[in-house]
C-alpha positions as CSV (number, residue, x, y, z in Angstrom):
1,M,-14.5,5.0,42.0
2,S,-11.2,5.6,40.7
3,D,-10.1,5.4,37.0
4,N,-7.3,3.1,36.8
5,R,-6.4,2.9,33.1
6,Q,-3.9,0.1,32.1
7,S,-3.0,1.0,28.5
8,L,-3.3,3.5,25.7
9,S,-5.8,0.9,24.1
10,D,-8.1,1.6,27.1
11,L,-8.0,5.3,26.4
12,G,-8.8,4.8,22.9
13,A,-11.9,2.6,23.8
14,I,-12.8,5.5,26.2
15,A,-12.5,8.1,23.7
16,A,-14.7,5.9,21.4
17,G,-17.3,5.7,24.2
18,E,-17.0,1.9,25.0
19,T,-16.1,0.4,28.3
20,P,-12.6,-0.8,28.2
21,A,-12.5,-4.6,28.2
22,A,-9.1,-4.9,30.5
23,V,-10.9,-3.2,33.4
24,V,-13.4,-5.5,34.8
25,A,-15.1,-4.1,37.8
26,N,-16.1,-6.2,40.8
27,A,-19.2,-5.4,42.1
28,D,-19.0,-7.1,45.6
29,A,-15.9,-5.6,46.9
30,G,-16.2,-2.3,44.9
31,T,-12.8,-2.4,43.4
32,E,-11.6,-2.7,39.9
33,T,-9.1,-5.6,38.5
34,A,-7.0,-5.9,35.6
35,A,-8.1,-8.9,33.6
36,P,-5.4,-10.1,30.9
37,V,-6.4,-9.1,27.2
38,P,-5.4,-11.6,24.7
39,T,-3.5,-9.7,22.0
40,Q,-2.6,-10.8,18.5
41,P,0.8,-10.4,17.0
42,A,1.1,-7.5,14.7
43,L,0.6,-8.8,11.0
44,P,2.5,-7.3,8.0
45,T,0.6,-4.7,6.2
46,T,1.6,-6.2,2.8
47,P,1.3,-9.8,1.9
48,L,4.3,-11.8,1.4
49,R,5.3,-12.5,-2.1
50,A,5.8,-16.2,-3.2
51,Q,9.3,-17.9,-3.4
52,E,10.4,-18.2,-6.9
53,L,12.7,-20.8,-7.5
54,D,13.7,-22.8,-10.6
55,K,14.0,-26.8,-10.7
56,Y,17.5,-26.7,-9.3
57,G,16.4,-24.9,-6.1
58,R,18.0,-21.6,-7.2
59,A,16.8,-18.2,-7.5
60,Y,17.4,-16.3,-10.7
61,A,17.3,-12.6,-11.2
62,T,18.6,-10.0,-13.7
63,G,20.8,-6.8,-12.6
64,R,21.3,-3.7,-14.6
65,R,23.7,-0.5,-14.0
66,K,24.9,1.8,-16.7
67,D,25.6,-0.7,-19.8
68,A,26.1,-3.7,-17.8
69,V,23.7,-6.6,-17.3
70,A,24.0,-9.4,-14.8
71,R,22.1,-12.6,-14.9
72,V,22.1,-13.9,-11.2
73,W,21.6,-17.3,-9.7
74,L,21.5,-17.7,-6.0
75,K,21.6,-21.2,-3.9
76,P,22.3,-21.9,-0.5
77,G,25.7,-22.4,0.4
78,T,29.2,-21.2,1.7
79,G,29.2,-17.8,0.3
80,K,31.3,-18.5,-2.7
81,I,30.5,-15.8,-5.4
82,T,31.4,-16.9,-8.9
83,I,31.7,-13.9,-11.9
84,N,32.0,-15.3,-15.5
85,G,33.5,-18.6,-14.4
86,R,36.0,-16.6,-12.0
87,D,36.2,-16.2,-8.5
88,Q,35.4,-12.7,-7.1
89,E,38.7,-12.1,-5.9
90,V,40.2,-12.6,-9.3
91,Y,37.3,-11.0,-11.4
92,F,37.0,-7.6,-9.3
93,A,40.6,-7.2,-8.0
94,R,39.7,-3.9,-6.1
95,P,38.3,-4.2,-2.7
96,T,35.8,-1.5,-3.3
97,L,34.0,-3.4,-5.9
98,R,33.9,-6.7,-3.8
99,L,32.5,-4.5,-0.9
100,V,29.6,-3.2,-3.2
101,I,28.8,-6.8,-4.1
102,N,28.6,-8.1,-0.5
103,Q,26.4,-5.1,0.8
104,V,23.2,-6.9,0.0
105,F,24.1,-9.7,2.3
106,G,25.3,-7.3,5.0
107,V,21.8,-5.7,5.2
108,A,20.3,-8.9,5.2
109,G,22.2,-10.6,7.6
110,R,23.1,-13.3,5.4
111,E,26.8,-13.4,5.1
112,G,28.3,-16.8,3.9
113,Q,24.8,-18.3,3.6
114,Y,24.6,-18.1,-0.1
115,D,26.5,-19.1,-3.4
116,V,26.1,-16.9,-6.2
117,V,26.8,-17.7,-9.9
118,C,26.6,-14.8,-12.2
119,T,27.4,-13.8,-15.8
120,V,27.9,-10.2,-16.6
121,K,28.2,-8.4,-20.0
122,G,28.8,-4.8,-20.9
123,G,30.2,-1.7,-19.4
124,G,33.3,-1.3,-17.1
125,L,34.1,-3.1,-13.6
126,S,32.0,-0.7,-11.6
127,G,29.0,-0.8,-13.8
128,Q,29.3,-4.5,-13.7
129,A,29.8,-4.7,-9.7
130,G,26.6,-2.3,-9.5
131,A,24.7,-4.8,-11.8
132,V,25.9,-7.8,-9.8
133,K,24.7,-6.0,-6.7
134,H,21.4,-5.2,-8.3
135,G,20.8,-8.9,-9.3
136,I,21.7,-10.3,-5.9
137,A,19.3,-8.1,-4.3
138,Q,16.6,-9.1,-6.7
139,A,17.6,-12.7,-6.3
140,I,17.9,-13.1,-2.4
141,T,14.3,-11.4,-2.3
142,R,12.9,-14.0,-4.6
143,F,14.7,-16.7,-2.5
144,E,13.4,-15.4,0.9
145,P,10.4,-12.9,0.5
146,I,10.7,-11.8,4.2
147,L,13.9,-9.9,3.3
148,R,12.4,-8.0,0.8
149,S,11.7,-4.8,3.3
150,P,15.3,-4.3,4.5
151,V,16.8,-4.8,1.2
152,K,14.3,-2.3,-0.3
153,A,14.8,0.1,2.4
154,A,18.3,0.1,1.6
155,G,17.8,1.0,-2.0
156,F,19.2,-2.0,-3.6
157,L,16.0,-3.1,-5.4
158,T,15.9,0.2,-7.4
159,R,17.8,0.0,-10.7
160,D,20.2,3.0,-10.7
161,S,19.4,4.8,-14.0
162,R,22.3,7.1,-14.4
163,T,24.0,6.5,-17.4
164,V,26.9,8.4,-19.3
165,E,25.1,11.4,-21.4
166,R,26.0,11.3,-25.1
167,K,28.3,13.4,-27.0
168,K,26.7,16.4,-28.5
169,Y,27.9,17.6,-32.1
170,G,29.8,21.0,-31.9
171,R,31.3,20.0,-28.6
172,A,34.2,18.2,-27.3
173,K,32.5,15.8,-24.9
174,A,28.7,16.1,-23.6
175,R,29.0,19.5,-22.5
176,R,32.7,20.7,-22.8
177,S,33.2,23.0,-25.5
178,F,36.1,23.3,-27.6
179,Q,38.6,25.7,-26.3
180,F,37.9,29.6,-27.1
181,S,40.5,31.1,-29.5
182,K,40.3,35.0,-29.6
183,R,42.8,35.3,-32.6
């Protein structure tokens, strides 16, 4: 009798001392034939979170970066991003800042599918762009919980805690000393 193994699961069953279910012995002919084994689709290891929407069908989240705080509302739409009542091209004139904001949609594969309305306070333009990106990432995972894993793998859900170090007394800046004078 020859051993015809069909898959790695058969080898696992043999190692456990069981008879593999995929191989059915035909006693009359003395040959072995492979019978199809029903397989279940792989389930995610972590349960999905519930979708969190307000009464207007929007997802809300707060994003933070440096001293900037962004309040973000996300809803299905055409891809328009409004920041403090102004379009993103007007508020963030630098293309690099607009690129930072749209990174989340690129990773999630949802370019041009959501409208974003946000208010942002504090910090400078770079910190505000980072805060809006963090808020959009949080809001998109609340609107579509299935997108949490790719957005989290890209690192957009983690708040960037780096801030400016405070100035110390007896120093010119945080670490810079005053110029040394020998005479």
